[in-house]
C-alpha positions in Angstrom: 291.6 37.6 152.9 291.4 35.7 156.1 289.0 32.8 156.5 287.1 34.5 159.4 286.7 37.7 157.3 285.4 35.7 154.4 282.9 33.9 156.7 281.7 37.3 158.0 281.1 38.6 154.4 279.1 35.4 153.6 277.0 35.7 156.8 276.4 39.4 156.2 275.5 38.8 152.5 273.0 36.1 153.6 271.4 38.4 156.1 271.1 41.2 153.4 269.7 38.7 150.8 267.4 37.2 153.4 266.1 40.6 154.5 265.4 41.6 150.9 263.9 38.3 149.8 262.1 37.2 152.8 261.3 40.5 154.4 258.0 41.2 152.7 255.3 42.5 155.0 251.6 42.5 154.5 250.5 46.0 153.4 249.0 48.1 156.1 247.8 51.6 156.3 251.0 52.8 157.9 253.3 51.7 155.1 251.3 51.7 151.9 248.3 53.4 150.3 245.8 50.9 148.9 245.1 52.2 145.4 241.6 50.6 145.5 240.6 52.9 148.3 241.5 56.1 146.5 238.5 58.1 145.4 237.7 57.6 141.7 235.0 58.2 139.1 234.5 56.6 135.7 233.1 57.8 132.4 231.8 55.2 130.0 232.2 56.7 126.5 229.4 56.1 124.0 229.6 57.0 120.3 227.8 60.1 119.0 225.5 59.6 116.0 227.2 58.0 113.0 230.4 57.1 115.0 231.8 53.9 116.5 234.0 55.4 119.2 233.6 53.9 122.7 235.7 53.4 125.8 236.3 54.0 129.5 238.1 56.8 131.3 238.9 56.6 135.0 239.8 59.6 137.1 241.4 58.8 140.4 242.4 61.3 143.1 246.0 60.3 143.9 246.6 63.0 146.5 248.4 66.3 146.7 245.9 67.8 144.2 246.8 65.3 141.5 244.3 63.3 139.5 245.3 60.2 137.5 243.4 60.0 134.2 243.5 56.5 132.6 241.6 55.7 129.5 241.1 53.1 126.8 239.2 54.2 123.7 238.3 52.1 120.6 237.0 52.9 117.1 239.1 56.1 116.6 240.5 57.2 113.3 244.4 57.0 113.6 246.0 60.2 114.8 245.5 62.8 117.5 242.1 63.6 119.0 241.1 66.4 121.4 240.1 65.2 124.8 238.2 67.4 127.2 235.9 67.5 130.2 232.8 69.5 129.3 230.6 71.6 131.5 227.4 69.6 131.6 226.9 65.9 132.4 224.5 65.5 129.5 225.2 63.3 126.4 221.6 63.2 125.2 222.1 65.2 122.0 223.0 62.9 119.0 226.1 65.1 118.3 227.2 65.5 121.9 226.5 69.2 122.0 224.3 68.8 125.1 227.5 68.5 127.1 228.1 72.2 126.5 231.6 73.8 126.3 234.8 73.0 128.0 234.6 72.9 131.8 236.0 76.3 132.8 235.3 77.3 136.5 238.0 79.9 136.5 237.0 81.8 133.4 240.4 81.1 131.8 241.4 81.0 128.1 241.7 77.7 126.3 245.2 76.2 126.6 247.4 73.2 126.9 247.2 70.7 129.8 250.6 71.7 131.0 249.6 75.4 131.5 248.8 76.9 134.9 245.2 76.9 136.0 244.7 80.5 134.9 246.0 79.8 131.4 243.8 76.8 130.5 240.3 75.6 131.1 240.2 73.0 133.8 238.7 70.6 131.2 241.6 71.0 128.8 243.2 67.6 129.0 245.0 67.7 125.6 245.1 65.0 123.0 245.0 61.3 122.9 246.7 59.3 120.2 245.0 56.5 118.3 247.2 54.0 116.5 246.6 52.2 113.2 244.5 49.7 115.1 242.0 52.5 116.0 242.9 52.1 119.7 244.1 54.8 122.2 245.3 53.9 125.6 246.5 56.8 127.8 247.6 57.6 131.3 248.0 61.2 132.4 248.3 63.1 135.7 246.4 66.3 135.9 246.9 69.0 138.6 244.0 71.2 137.7 240.9 69.0 137.8 239.6 67.6 141.0 237.0 65.1 142.3 235.7 67.6 144.9 235.4 71.4 145.2 235.1 74.1 142.6 237.1 72.2 140.0 235.3 68.9 140.6 234.6 67.0 137.3 232.2 64.6 139.0 228.9 64.6 137.1 230.3 66.4 134.1 231.0 64.9 130.6 234.1 63.7 128.8 234.3 64.3 125.0 236.6 62.8 122.5 236.9 65.0 119.3 237.5 64.2 115.7 240.6 66.2 115.3 243.6 67.3 117.4 243.4 70.2 119.9 245.7 73.0 118.7 245.9 74.5 122.2 245.5 78.1 120.9 242.2 78.5 119.0 239.6 80.1 121.4 237.6 78.8 123.0 237.8 75.1 121.7 241.2 74.3 120.3 239.6 73.7 116.9 239.3 69.9 117.7 236.2 69.5 115.6 233.2 67.2 115.9 232.4 65.2 119.0 233.0 61.5 118.4 232.1 60.1 121.8 230.6 61.4 125.1 230.5 59.9 128.6 229.1 61.3 131.9 231.7 61.1 134.7 230.0 59.3 137.6 
């Protein structure tokens, strides 16, 4: 390799490294979406009578009809627990039944979160998994629920159930008692 060719490689390498390392720009609206400005709603989960389950679930509209669902729940028995949006924003009953049934604006059968909108309730968000430490942290993307329009979950309730959702039993998934309830606001 000639000396001038080697210098050219060194100079080009320096330009590439400099562009990568020092080429950071301040975020602006034309190049990056600010996550903090995305519409979101939060449900603060409180235990139903006789339970200790609590937590927070945040729903964020991330565009293109997708809603990010991020939650942290404490006090759960280890294992899978049904997790649904219910039709009423009312957690006043000691057992959580004031939240009504699953949110189902399309009149669909109960199903799994991966099903099409006509093959699941909008509120069917599946299961969350609690570890031996009684904690469940989860992050999901849902394409059926929304923060506006006919499938808007704003003002409704989130329920965490005692057992897993089996995705087939109508109309609830046989997830059992309601351990926690929180109004989405």
